[in-house]
C-alpha positions in Angstrom: -32.1 -61.5 -26.1 -34.1 -64.7 -25.7 -35.5 -65.8 -22.3 -35.0 -69.5 -21.5 -37.1 -71.1 -18.8 -35.2 -73.9 -17.0 -36.9 -76.8 -15.4 -37.0 -76.4 -11.6 -36.6 -79.4 -9.3 -39.1 -79.0 -6.5 -38.4 -81.4 -3.6 -40.0 -81.2 -0.2 -37.9 -79.6 2.5 -36.4 -81.5 5.4 -36.2 -80.7 9.0 -34.1 -82.1 11.8 -35.5 -84.4 14.4 -35.8 -82.5 17.7 -34.5 -85.6 19.6 -31.6 -87.0 17.6 -31.1 -84.4 14.8 -31.6 -86.7 11.9 -33.0 -85.1 8.7 -36.6 -86.1 8.3 -39.7 -85.1 6.3 -41.9 -82.8 8.2 -44.6 -84.4 10.4 -46.9 -83.1 13.1 -44.7 -84.4 15.9 -41.3 -83.2 14.3 -39.8 -86.5 15.6 -38.3 -89.4 13.6 -40.0 -92.8 13.6 -37.2 -94.4 15.8 -37.5 -91.7 18.5 -41.3 -91.7 18.3 -41.3 -95.5 18.9 -38.9 -95.2 21.8 -41.1 -92.6 23.5 -44.5 -94.1 22.7 -45.6 -97.8 22.7 -49.1 -98.0 21.2 -49.3 -101.7 22.1 -49.2 -100.9 25.7 -52.1 -102.4 27.5 -52.5 -105.3 25.0 -51.5 -108.6 26.7 -48.6 -110.4 24.9 -49.5 -113.8 26.4 -53.1 -115.1 26.8 -54.4 -118.5 27.8 -57.1 -120.3 25.9 -59.1 -123.4 27.0 -59.3 -126.6 24.9 -61.2 -129.8 25.5 -59.2 -132.8 24.4 -62.2 -135.2 24.4 -64.4 -133.4 21.9 -61.6 -131.2 20.3 -63.4 -127.9 21.1 -62.3 -124.5 22.3 -64.0 -122.5 25.0 -65.6 -119.2 24.0 -66.8 -117.1 26.9 -69.1 -116.9 28.6 -70.3 -120.5 28.3 -69.9 -121.8 24.7 -67.7 -124.5 23.3 -67.0 -124.3 19.6 -65.0 -126.6 17.2 -62.3 -124.9 15.2 -59.5 -126.2 12.9 -56.0 -125.0 13.4 -55.2 -121.6 11.7 -58.8 -121.3 10.6 -60.8 -118.0 10.5 -63.0 -119.2 13.4 -60.0 -119.8 15.6 -58.5 -116.4 14.7 -61.8 -114.7 15.6 -61.9 -116.6 18.9 -58.3 -115.4 19.7 -59.1 -111.8 18.9 -62.1 -111.8 21.1 -59.9 -112.8 24.0 -58.2 -109.3 23.7 -61.2 -107.4 22.4 -61.2 -104.7 25.1 -57.6 -103.6 24.7 -57.9 -103.7 20.9 -60.8 -101.3 21.0 -58.4 -98.4 21.8 -56.3 -98.9 18.6 -57.1 -99.6 14.9 -56.5 -103.2 13.8 -55.0 -103.3 10.4 -54.0 -107.0 9.9 -54.0 -110.2 11.9 -52.7 -113.7 11.0 -51.3 -116.9 12.5 -47.6 -117.6 12.9 -46.9 -121.3 12.3 -46.2 -123.4 15.4 -46.0 -127.1 15.9 -49.4 -128.7 16.3 -48.4 -130.5 19.6 -46.7 -127.4 21.1 -49.9 -126.2 22.7 -49.0 -122.7 21.5 -50.8 -120.4 19.1 -49.1 -117.2 17.9 -51.0 -114.4 16.3 -49.2 -111.6 14.4 -51.1 -108.2 14.8 -50.6 -105.0 12.9 -52.2 -101.9 14.6 -52.3 -98.1 14.2 -52.9 -95.3 16.6 -52.7 -91.5 16.5 -50.1 -90.1 18.8 -48.5 -86.6 19.5 -50.3 -83.9 17.5 -52.0 -86.2 15.0 -49.1 -88.4 13.9 -50.2 -91.9 13.1 -47.9 -94.7 14.3 -48.1 -98.3 13.0 -46.7 -101.2 15.0 -46.4 -105.0 14.4 -46.1 -107.5 17.3 -47.0 -111.1 18.2 -49.4 -112.3 20.9 -48.7 -115.8 22.3 -51.7 -117.9 23.2 -51.1 -120.8 25.6 -53.6 -123.7 25.1 -54.7 -125.1 28.4 -56.6 -128.4 28.8 -60.0 -128.1 30.3 -62.8 -130.7 30.1 -66.1 -129.2 28.9 -69.4 -129.8 30.6 -70.7 -132.3 28.1 -67.6 -134.4 28.3 -67.6 -134.2 32.0 -71.1 -135.6 32.1 -70.1 -138.4 29.7 -67.2 -139.4 31.9 -69.4 -139.4 35.0 -71.5 -142.1 33.3 -74.4 -141.5 35.7 -75.7 -138.2 34.4 -78.5 -138.2 31.8 -81.5 -136.1 31.0 -83.3 -138.5 28.7 -83.5 -142.2 28.2 -85.1 -144.3 25.5 -86.3 -147.7 26.5 -86.6 -149.9 23.4 -88.5 -153.1 24.0 -89.8 -156.0 21.9 -91.9 -158.7 23.4 -90.4 -161.6 21.6 -88.0 -164.4 22.4 -85.8 -163.7 19.3 -83.5 -160.7 18.8 -83.4 -160.6 15.0 -85.1 -157.2 14.8 -82.7 -155.8 17.4 -79.7 -157.0 15.4 -81.0 -155.4 12.3 -81.8 -152.2 14.2 -78.2 -152.2 15.6 -76.8 -152.2 12.1 -79.0 -149.4 11.0 -77.9 -147.2 13.9 -74.3 -147.9 13.1 -74.7 -147.1 9.4 -76.4 -143.7 10.0 -74.3 -142.8 13.1 -77.3 -142.4 15.4 -75.3 -143.6 18.4 -72.8 -140.7 18.4 -74.8 -138.5 20.9 -75.5 -141.3 23.4 -73.9 -141.3 26.8 -74.1 -145.0 27.2 -76.1 -148.0 25.8 -77.3 -150.7 28.1 -78.5 -154.1 27.0 -81.1 -156.0 29.0 -82.9 -159.2 28.4 -85.8 -157.8 26.3 -84.3 -154.7 24.8 -81.9 -151.7 24.9 -81.7 -148.5 26.9 -80.2 -145.4 25.3 -79.1 -142.6 27.6 -78.8 -139.0 26.4 -77.6 -135.6 27.9 -80.5 -133.7 26.2 -84.1 -134.3 25.3 -83.6 -133.1 21.7 -81.1 -135.9 20.9 -83.5 -138.5 22.4 -86.4 -137.1 20.3 -84.2 -137.4 17.2 -83.5 -141.0 18.0 -87.2 -141.7 18.5 -88.0 -140.2 15.1 -85.3 -142.4 13.6 -86.8 -145.6 15.2 -90.2 -144.7 13.8 -88.8 -144.5 10.3 -86.9 -147.8 10.4 -89.0 -150.3 12.4 -92.8 -150.5 13.0 -93.2 -149.2 16.6 -95.1 -146.9 18.9 -93.9 -144.9 21.8 -95.0 -143.0 25.0 -93.2 -140.1 26.5 -93.1 -139.0 30.2 -91.0 -136.7 32.3 -90.2 -136.4 36.0 -89.4 -133.1 37.8 -85.9 -133.2 39.4 -85.5 -129.7 40.6 -86.8 -126.2 40.1 -85.9 -122.6 40.8 -88.9 -120.4 41.6 -86.9 -117.2 41.4 -85.6 -117.7 37.9 -88.6 -119.9 36.8 -86.3 -122.7 35.6 -87.1 -126.4 35.8 -85.0 -129.5 35.5 -86.7 -132.6 34.1 -85.7 -136.1 33.2 -87.5 -137.5 30.2 -88.3 -141.2 29.4 -89.4 -142.5 26.0 -90.9 -146.0 26.0 -90.6 -147.5 22.5 -92.4 -150.8 21.8 -91.5 -152.6 18.6 -94.1 -154.9 17.1 -93.7 -158.5 18.5 -93.1 -160.1 15.1 -89.7 -161.3 13.7 -88.6 -162.7 10.5 -89.6 -166.4 9.9 -92.6 -166.1 12.3 -95.9 -167.8 11.4 -98.8 -165.5 12.2 -102.6 -165.7 12.0 -104.3 -162.6 10.9 -107.8 -161.5 11.9 -110.5 -162.1 9.3 -111.1 -158.4 8.9 -107.4 -157.6 8.3 -106.9 -160.6 5.9 -109.9 -159.4 3.8 -108.6 -155.8 3.7 -105.2 -157.1 2.4 -106.8 -158.7 -0.7 -108.6 -161.8 0.7 -105.4 -163.4 2.0 -105.3 -166.6 3.9 -105.1 -166.0 7.7 -102.1 -168.2 8.1 -99.1 -166.3 6.7 -95.3 -166.2 7.0 -93.3 -163.1 7.9 -90.4 -162.9 5.4 -89.0 -159.6 6.5 -89.3 -156.8 9.1 -88.1 -153.4 8.0 -90.2 -150.2 8.3 -93.2 -152.5 7.8 -94.0 -156.2 8.3 -93.7 -158.1 5.0 -96.0 -161.2 4.9 -96.4 -163.9 2.3 -99.2 -166.4 1.9 -97.6 -169.8 1.4 -100.7 -171.1 -0.4 -101.0 -168.4 -3.0 -97.7 -166.4 -2.9 -99.8 -163.3 -2.2 -97.7 -160.6 -0.3 -98.8 -157.7 1.9 -97.0 -155.0 3.9 -98.4 -154.0 7.3 -97.2 -150.8 8.9 -97.1 -150.0 12.6 -100.5 -148.2 12.7 -102.3 -151.0 11.0 -100.7 -153.6 13.3 -101.7 -151.8 16.5 -105.2 -151.4 15.1 -105.5 -155.1 14.3 -102.8 -156.9 16.5 -101.7 -160.5 15.9 -99.1 -162.7 17.5 -96.7 -165.4 16.4 -98.1 -168.9 16.5 -94.9 -170.8 17.2 -91.6 -170.2 19.1 -88.4 -170.3 17.0 -87.2 -173.2 19.1 -90.2 -175.2 17.8 -88.7 -175.3 14.3 -88.4 -178.9 13.2 -86.3 -180.4 10.4 -88.0 -182.1 7.6 -86.7 -184.0 4.5 -88.4 -183.4 1.2 -89.7 -186.6 -0.3 -91.4 -185.1 -3.4 -91.7 -181.6 -4.8 -93.8 -180.3 -7.8 -94.3 -176.8 -9.0 -97.8 -175.3 -9.2 -98.6 -173.6 -12.5 -101.5 -171.3 -13.4 -103.0 -171.0 -10.0 -106.5 -169.7 -10.0 -106.9 -166.5 -8.0 -110.0 -165.2 -6.4 -111.6 -161.8 -6.9 -109.9 -158.9 -5.3 -106.6 -160.7 -4.8 -103.6 -158.6 -4.0 -100.0 -158.6 -5.4 -98.1 -161.9 -5.9 -94.4 -162.3 -5.2 -92.2 -162.6 -8.2 -89.2 -163.9 -6.2 -90.8 -167.0 -5.0 -92.3 -170.1 -6.7 -95.3 -172.0 -5.4 -94.7 -175.7 -4.9 -96.6 -178.7 -3.5 -94.3 -181.0 -1.4 -94.5 -184.1 0.6 -92.2 -184.0 3.6 -91.3 -186.2 6.5 -89.7 -185.4 9.8 -86.1 -186.5 10.2 -87.0 -187.6 13.7 -89.6 -190.0 12.3 -87.7 -191.7 9.5 -88.5 -195.1 11.0 -92.2 -194.5 10.3 -94.1 -193.9 7.1 -95.9 -190.7 8.3 -95.6 -187.9 5.7 -97.1 -184.5 5.5 -98.4 -182.6 2.5 -98.3 -178.9 2.2 -97.9 -175.9 -0.1 -94.9 -173.7 0.2 -93.4 -170.5 -1.2 -90.0 -172.3 -1.4 -90.7 -174.2 -4.6 -87.7 -172.6 -6.4 -85.3 -173.9 -3.7 -86.5 -177.4 -2.8 -85.6 -180.7 -4.5 -86.2 -184.3 -3.3 -83.7 -185.1 -0.5 -83.2 -181.5 0.7 -83.6 -180.6 4.4 -86.0 -177.8 5.3 -87.1 -176.2 8.5 -90.7 -175.7 9.3 -93.4 -175.7 12.0 -95.7 -178.8 12.6 -99.0 -177.2 13.3 -100.9 -180.5 13.2 -99.2 -181.7 16.4 -98.7 -178.3 18.1 -100.9 -176.7 20.8 -101.9 -173.4 19.3 -103.3 -170.9 21.7 -104.5 -168.0 19.5 -108.0 -166.4 19.4 -108.0 -166.2 15.6 -106.8 -169.8 15.1 -109.5 -171.1 17.4 -112.2 -169.5 15.3 -110.9 -170.9 12.0 -112.1 -174.1 10.3 -109.6 -177.0 10.9 -109.4 -177.7 7.1 -108.0 -174.2 6.5 -105.1 -174.7 8.9 -102.2 -176.4 7.2 -100.5 -179.4 8.8 -96.9 -178.0 8.1 -95.6 -174.6 7.3 -92.2 -174.6 5.8 -90.0 -171.6 6.6 -86.5 -172.0 5.0 -84.1 -174.4 3.5 -81.6 -175.9 5.9 -77.8 -175.9 5.3 -74.8 -177.1 7.3 -74.2 -174.3 9.8 -70.6 -175.2 10.7 -69.5 -175.1 7.0 -71.2 -171.7 6.6 -69.4 -170.3 9.6 -66.0 -171.5 8.4 -66.5 -170.0 4.9 -67.9 -166.7 6.1 -65.3 -164.1 5.1 -67.1 -161.0 6.3 -68.1 -159.5 9.6 -70.3 -156.8 11.1 -69.6 -154.0 13.6 -71.3 -153.9 17.0 -72.4 -151.1 19.3 -70.3 -150.5 22.4 -72.9 -151.3 25.1 -73.1 -152.7 28.6 -74.3 -156.3 28.7 -75.7 -158.1 31.7 -74.8 -161.6 30.3 -74.6 -163.3 27.0 -75.6 -167.0 26.8 -75.4 -169.5 24.1 -78.9 -168.7 22.9 -77.9 -165.2 22.0 -75.0 -166.5 20.0 -77.4 -168.9 18.1 -79.7 -166.0 17.4 -76.9 -163.9 16.1 -75.8 -166.7 13.8 -79.4 -166.9 12.5 -79.3 -163.2 11.8 -76.0 -163.6 9.8 -77.6 -166.4 7.8 -80.6 -164.1 7.1 -78.3 -161.5 5.7 -76.8 -164.1 3.3 -80.2 -165.2 2.1 -82.0 -161.9 1.8 -80.6 -159.3 -0.5 -83.2 -156.7 0.5 -82.1 -156.6 4.1 -78.4 -156.7 3.1 -78.8 -153.3 1.2 -79.3 -151.5 4.5 -76.4 -153.0 6.4 -72.7 -152.2 6.1 -70.8 -155.5 5.6 -67.0 -155.5 6.1 -64.5 -157.9 4.7 -62.7 -160.1 7.2 -59.1 -160.2 6.3 -58.3 -163.0 8.6 -60.3 -165.5 6.5 -59.0 -166.3 3.0 -61.2 -165.5 0.0 -62.8 -168.5 -1.7 -64.9 -168.8 -4.8 -68.5 -167.8 -4.6 -69.7 -171.2 -5.5 -70.7 -173.6 -2.8 -71.0 -177.4 -3.1 -74.3 -177.3 -1.1 -75.6 -174.2 -2.9 -75.8 -172.2 0.3 -76.2 -168.4 -0.4 -73.1 -166.3 0.1 -72.2 -162.6 0.0 -70.1 -161.5 -2.9 -66.9 -159.4 -2.5 -68.5 -156.6 -4.4 -71.0 -156.1 -1.5 -68.3 -155.9 1.2 -66.5 -152.8 2.5 -62.9 -152.5 3.6 -62.6 -152.1 7.4 -60.6 -148.9 7.8 -58.7 -148.3 11.0 -57.7 -144.8 12.2 -54.2 -146.1 13.2 -53.4 -146.7 9.5 -53.2 -144.3 6.6 -54.2 -144.9 3.0 -51.0 -146.8 2.2 -51.5 -149.2 5.1 -48.6 -147.7 7.1 -48.9 -146.4 10.6 -50.7 -143.0 10.7 -49.4 -139.9 12.3 -50.4 -139.2 15.9 -53.1 -136.6 16.5 -52.7 -133.6 18.8 -53.2 -134.5 22.4 
């Protein structure tokens, strides 16, 4: 006889549920899942509807006790914020999974699907899935509330320049727009000799002051005034004021340097022309084409002023022009400009065409001038100069005429200008015709100077048709390659109307 061992099928035994009698696998509670859920709700105590605050102005959510954070829809940061709203009830259960349930962006509802576990009845672990509904309520944050009040500020920057021309301010405005330094300002107020920037915190104002020191030659003084204090908590409330003074020199100014400063710059002539003001003052000697850069610290150590007012510019006509070749330079001379050409010209005032009085001078505009051209300059021979450095100079070293720039027809340039600039949103006391003339001068400087143009965002004006870059008069123009397209938020990339954002 042979013994055959058969395969035995071992399966776990089943018991009956003590509530409904359904066969189930043994568990510590001896109750089926359906009966266990009907008797025990592990989500009890967790709120199913929670409110969350949202600021429409700055698009931030409120995180207790006093923080506002910026979160994108269905992001990890927003999910963490929602879970913190029910952190205390969730501490009694084990959180297994959490995720967003899609809702319409404009519905002001956020739904979070939670999966939790908890031990119930003799060690049995029960898992449950449910949805928590978050209602988004509009609430203005403290920062936006102060902005809307328009009279609350903790720091102010008073930018001043003691000149009668605003070319430096127009250039500074474009730099602020390009680098977005105006975003933290509460308001900007324009007055007759400068701008005032108001901020809600001293740190933002200090950042703006550092930006000004890097872009224009200036100096500043800081002061603060005590508004209130709490002796019990040792807290103080101050209002800070930063007084920023920009050097009183603009582009196309004629200046007279001190003898010591002129010698330190490579034995330059004292009479120079300012060709550009960026982070330093760029000067050129019209007699030798020698150039020099003067920073803010050097200027305040050896200050100098402009000899003539921009309104004193007179129009001359070029009678004769010849280029100077192989100019002898003295010992210790500095760098010479490669973009200019030295010329000797005979000019006559257009207001004195009925006379035969002509002026001879040297100029750095030799590459631009031809007989018959119109040029703007200062008549130093018939001008009353009140400057301490000029009074000590020999009369033979002071030129009769200093030519500044070539003159073109302004009306034609305005009609053919197919570009525009953006402006800061600021409060203005009044804007007269002189401000408009100065702004047109700044636009012409952008067309003539490529070095300044690199730091400015220039936008194409679609309302003016595009013409060829050539001009009958040879006036400089900005090419289309240097222009940016003006993008509006109300349009998408195809030019159609864009979708409305959440409100």
